[in-house]
N, C-alpha and C positions, 0 to 999 in steps of 0.2 A: 450244153447245160448253162443255166444262168450263172453269172459271175457273182460270188458272195463276198461279204466283208472279209472273211478269212482269206480268200484269194487275193484281195487287194492288199491286205496286211502282209502276206507272204511276199508279194511282188515288191512292195515298198520297204520291206524290212522293218516293220513296226508291229506292235501288238494290235489285235482286233479292236481292243478298247480304244486305242488311239484313233483308228479309222472312224469309230462311232463318234468320238469327240470332234473330229474334223468335220464330219457331216453336220453336227450340231453347231459348228463354228465356235467351239469353246475357246475362250480367251486363255485357257491354261496350256494350249498347244501353240508352239512357236510358228511364226509365219513360214519359216523354212520347211518345217515338217508338213504344214498344211499344203504348201506348194508340191512337195514330193508325193504326198498321198493323193492329192487331186490329179496329178499327172498320171499316177498309177491307175486311178479310176477311169480316166479318159482313155488310156492305152488299152486297158482290158475291156472297155465298153460297159463299165459297171453303171447300172441305173437302179434307183430305189423303186420298189413298188409302193403303192399308196399306203399300205399298212405300215411299212417300214418308215416312210416319211412321217407319219403321225407319231410313231414311237420315238423317232429321232428328234423331232422338233416340238412335239406336244401340241401341234396345230394340224387342223384338217385341211387347211387351204380353201375353205368354203365359208360363205356368209349366208345368213338367212334373211329373207325379205318378208316382213310381216304385213299382210294386208288387213284392212279393218274387217271385223266380223261381217259375214254375208248378210246377217239380219239387219244391218244398218242400211242396206240398199244403196251403197255408195259406188255404184257401177259407172263411174265417170271415166272418160277417155284419159284423164290425168294419170290414172294408175297404170294403164298399159304403156303410155308414153314414158313414164319415169322408169318402169321396169325394163324397157328396152335400153334406156340410157345406162341403168345400173349394170345390166348384162354386158354391154359393150365395154364399159370402164373396167369391170371385173375381168373380162376376157383379156383386155390389154395388160392386166397385171397378174395373169395366170391364176385367177381366183374363180372358183365355181360358185354358182348361185343356187340356193334351195328356197322354195316357196313355203310359207306357213299361212294356212287359211283355216277358217272354221265357221260354221253357221252361227255360232254364238261365241261370246267372249270366253265362256268356260271351255268350249272345244278348242278355241284358239290358244288359250293358256296351256292346256294339256299338250297340244302339238308342239308349242315352243319349248316347254320343259323337256319333252321327249327328245327333240332334236339336239338340245344342248347336252343333256345327260348322256346321250349316246355318242357324243363328240362328233356329230355330223357337221357342225358349224362352229366357228370360232367367235362369232358375234352376230348382231342383227341390225338391219335397217328397218325402222318402224315407219310405216306410211300413213299413220294417222295420229292425231294428238288429242284424243278424248280425255275428259276429266275423270279422275279417280279410276285409272285403268289398272286392273290387276296384272296384266301382262307386263306393263312398264314397271310396276312396283316389284314384280318378281325379278326383273333384270337388274334393278337397282339394289335390291336386297342381296342378291347373289353376286354382285359386282361383275356382272357380265357385260362385256363391251357392246354398246349399241349407240346408234345415231338416229335421231328423230327427224323426219321430214315434216316440218310444221312447227308451230310455236306452242309449247305446253302451257296449260293454265297453271299447273302446280309444279313445284320442285325445279324451277328453271336453273337454280344454282347447282343442281346435281346432274344435269343433262347436257349433252352436246346436241345441238339442233341446227338445222339448215332451213331457211325460209326466205321468202320475199318480205319486204316491208309493206304489209297489207294495208296499214293505215295510210301510208304514203300513196298506195295505189288508189284508195278511195278519194284522197285529196286531188291527185292528178286527174282522175276522171272528171271531177267537177270543174277543175281548172280548164281542161281541154274544151268541155262543152260551153263553159262560160265565155271563153275566148272566141268561140264560134257564134256568140250572141244569144245563147239560151239563158233564160232567166227563171223558168219553171221546170225544175229537174227533180224527178223522184227516183228512189232506189227500189228495185224489184228483186225479191228473193222468194224461194220456196222453203227456206229453212232459216231459223233464227238461232240455231245451235252451232257451237264451235267457235274457235278463235278467229278463223278466217272471216266468217261473217261479221263477227263483232268488230274486228279491226277495220275491215273495209267500210262498214257502215259508220263507224266512229269518224274515220277520215272524211267520208262523204259529208256527214252532218257538220263537222267542224268547219269545213271549207264552205259549205252552204251558208252557215251563219256568218262567217268572216266576210263573204261577198254580198251579204244581204239578199240572198236569192230565196225563191219559194220552192218548197219541195217536201216530201214526206216518205215514209216507208210504206211500200205496197207489198202485201203478201199475195203471191200468184196462185190463183185458182182458175183453171181453164173454163170453169162454168160460171165464174163470177168475178171477172177481171175487167175493170173499166179504166180507160184513160180519161182523166178529169182536168183537162186544161194543160197538161204537161206538154211542153215542146220537145222534151227529151227524157229518156229514162236510162238509168245505169242498172244493168242486170248482173246478177250474181255470177253466172257463168254462161258459156256459149250454148249448151243444150237448152237451158232455160230461155235464153234469148231467142232461139228459134220458135219456141212456143209462144213467147210474148209477141213476136212479129206476126205469127198466125192469128193470134187473138186481136191484135190491132187491125189487121186486114178485115176480120169478121165484123169489126165495128164500123166499117166503111171508111177507114183511114188508111193512109199509105206511109210506108217507111222508105226514104227519110222525109218525103215531102211534107207530111203532117207531124210526124213524130220521129225524132232521131233515136237510134238505139246504140248504146255503147256497152261492151261486155268485157269479161276477163278470161284469160287462159289461152286464147288463140289456138284452140283445138281444131280438129278436122271439121267440126260442126260449123265453124265460122264461115266456111266457104262451100257449104253444101248446096244452098239455094241463093238466088238473088232476092233482095240485095245482100251481097256478102257483108259480114258483120265486122265493123271496126272493133278491135279487141286488143287488150293488153296481153302481150306475150310474157309469161312469167318465167321463161327460160327453164323449162322442165329438164331439158338435157343437162344443163349445168347443175341443177338441184341434185340429179342422180349422180353425176360425176363427183361432186363435192362430198356427197354422203358416203360414197365408196372410199374416197381419199381419207376422210376423217375417221371412218371406221377402221381402216387399215392402220392408221396412226394409233388408235386406241388398242387394237389387238397386239401391236408390236411394241407398245410402250411398256417400260419397266415400272413407270409411275403413272398409272392411268388418271390419278387425281389431278395431274397438271393440266389435262386437256378436257376434263369434265367441265360443264357449265359454259362451254364455248358456244357462242351464237354466231353463225355465219349468214350474212345477208347476201342473197344473189340478186343482181339488178334485173329490172324488167324494161320493156320498151313497148311502144304503141304501134300496132299494125293498122294503119288507116285503110279503110275500104269504102263501101258504098252506103253504109247505114246511118251516116251522120252528115248533115248538111250545115 
């Protein structure tokens, strides 16, 4: 039969309530008593079941990972890569991971509320940084521990978030191409929404002006995309860069002989076909690790206000390949 708290108490010569407080690591119990009770637990082979652990600590030992609404069509390799990193870091810390998804923001909010109200998770990692987000507002209003991957447009003083310096990424992209001799450089995107685009484009534009170079913003449309004198283009991410390269080839031009292509994220798409794409690696693995670390701090902190509004910047590096000359 399973060993119970009463069995441990009898063996250690203490009350069952004392054993419960030792399990909770209560400061009201002396170190001497804690050592005695823990030795009794080890001798008898006492282990807590999941329900008992929740009752003892008030925590589930699990975190939720919130994906953007499926209606947003953000099925980028970034999400799978960072989820893998989060899972690994959580496993190393004996934390389980639950996924929150929904076709709409309403469905997603309902799922998040249910997960937390049923004590299935102790906090959340949010993988998107949309503006006026009801999910994020619910987490703030209810003082639920969460960490955002990305940079929020609103309420930055109330949120712990982990991100790259996307403005610096835009600047560094221009710097790299300019140092290679390129003077006509445009920025290609398929979306103008979100902080990531805004900051990367802002960095691009500022560095372009600083260096007195020629360039503009190009919105990609596979049926109506033309290179107009550019010697190089900076593309929003790797999947889009593949489509840009295909479009350049259809125009009778070659990469990198006629047009150099530089991208961001260094995903699996960067090496799918030749020329392999020169791409900035945003260190997704580290983004996931830091998100888990910071969420654990929030969950276990007695004063969560001390580490809200913390911004953690993860460094990036350039992976040079064949698409830039």
